[in-house]
matplotlib code that plots the C-alpha trace (Angstrom):
import matplotlib.pyplot as plt

x = [-14.2, -11.4, -9.9, -6.2, -4.7, -3.3, -0.5, 0.8, 0.8, 2.4, 5.1, 5.6, 6.0, 8.5, 10.4, 10.9, 11.2, 7.8, 5.9, 2.1, 3.1, 5.7, 3.6, 0.7, 3.4, 4.6, 1.1, -0.4, -3.0, -3.7, -2.6, -6.3, -6.3, -3.3, -4.9, -8.2, -6.0, -3.8, -7.3, -8.8, -11.1, -12.2, -10.4, -11.0, -9.5, -7.8, -6.1, -4.8, -3.3, -1.9, -0.4, 0.6, 2.7, 4.2, 5.5, 6.7, 9.0, 10.5, 13.3, 12.5, 15.6, 16.1, 14.1, 17.2, 17.7, 14.0, 13.0, 9.2]
y = [1.8, 4.3, 7.0, 7.6, 11.2, 10.7, 13.3, 12.0, 8.4, 9.8, 11.2, 7.9, 6.0, 8.9, 8.6, 4.8, 5.1, 2.7, 2.9, 2.0, -1.5, -1.8, -1.0, -3.2, -6.2, -5.6, -5.3, -8.2, -6.0, -5.0, -2.0, -0.6, -0.7, 1.5, 3.3, 4.3, 5.0, 7.6, 9.1, 9.5, 6.9, 4.5, 1.4, -1.6, -1.6, -5.1, -2.8, -0.3, -2.7, -4.1, -0.9, 0.2, -2.9, -2.8, 0.9, 0.0, -2.8, -0.8, 1.6, 5.0, 7.6, 10.8, 13.8, 15.2, 12.4, 12.4, 14.4, 14.8]
z = [62.1, 62.6, 61.0, 60.7, 60.6, 56.8, 57.1, 60.1, 58.2, 55.2, 57.4, 59.6, 56.1, 54.9, 58.1, 57.1, 53.0, 52.7, 50.2, 50.0, 48.9, 51.2, 54.3, 53.2, 52.7, 56.0, 57.7, 55.9, 54.3, 50.6, 49.2, 48.9, 52.7, 53.1, 50.4, 52.2, 55.2, 53.3, 52.1, 55.4, 54.9, 57.8, 58.2, 60.7, 63.7, 62.9, 59.9, 62.1, 64.6, 61.6, 60.2, 63.5, 64.4, 61.0, 61.2, 65.0, 63.3, 60.8, 61.7, 61.4, 60.0, 61.9, 60.8, 59.7, 56.8, 55.7, 52.5, 52.8]

ax = plt.figure().add_subplot(projection="3d")
ax.plot(x, y, z, "-o")
ax.set_aspect("equal")
plt.show()
């Protein structure tokens, strides 16, 4: 089990305009798993890889266009 940095995960989701449900769908995960990561709770290493892959495949907007 691993913990993600919730602040950084939110920032990366915001840069890509992704909601919890959208990130879950892209990563083939349940929204509950993404919510756990966003709350700083441990997730499996498989889920971590799925989230990382989904974020890599989603284009990020430049920071100047993102309102956090």
